[in-house]
C-alpha positions in Angstrom: 11.7 5.1 21.1 9.4 6.0 19.1 10.2 4.2 16.0 10.4 1.3 18.3 7.5 1.7 19.7 6.1 2.6 15.7 7.7 -1.3 14.6 6.6 -2.8 17.4 3.0 -2.0 15.6 3.7 -2.0 12.0 4.9 -6.0 14.0 1.2 -6.8 15.8 -0.4 -5.7 12.4 1.2 -7.8 10.0 1.0 -10.2 12.7 -2.7 -10.0 12.7 -2.8 -9.7 9.6 -1.6 -12.4 8.7 -2.8 -16.5 9.6 0.5 -18.5 9.7 2.0 -20.8 12.2 5.0 -18.8 12.3 3.5 -16.2 14.9 5.3 -17.2 18.2 8.4 -17.6 15.7 8.5 -14.3 14.7 7.6 -13.3 17.3 11.2 -14.3 19.0 13.3 -12.4 16.0 11.6 -9.1 17.0 12.7 -9.7 20.1 15.9 -9.9 19.7 15.9 -7.2 17.5 14.3 -4.7 20.3 17.4 -5.4 22.1 20.0 -4.8 19.1 17.9 -2.2 18.6 18.4 -1.2 22.5 22.4 -1.8 22.9 23.2 0.1 19.4 21.6 3.2 21.1 18.8 3.1 18.2 15.9 4.9 18.4 
């Protein structure tokens, strides 16, 4: 759970530092990855 939260924070920081119009597109794969982490039991 900790590393997932850490990944989320790092992703938010990275996205806030990148002024690209594809932020919404980047958020979708990240959401899928989070669900995969939960399904696989990777914390």
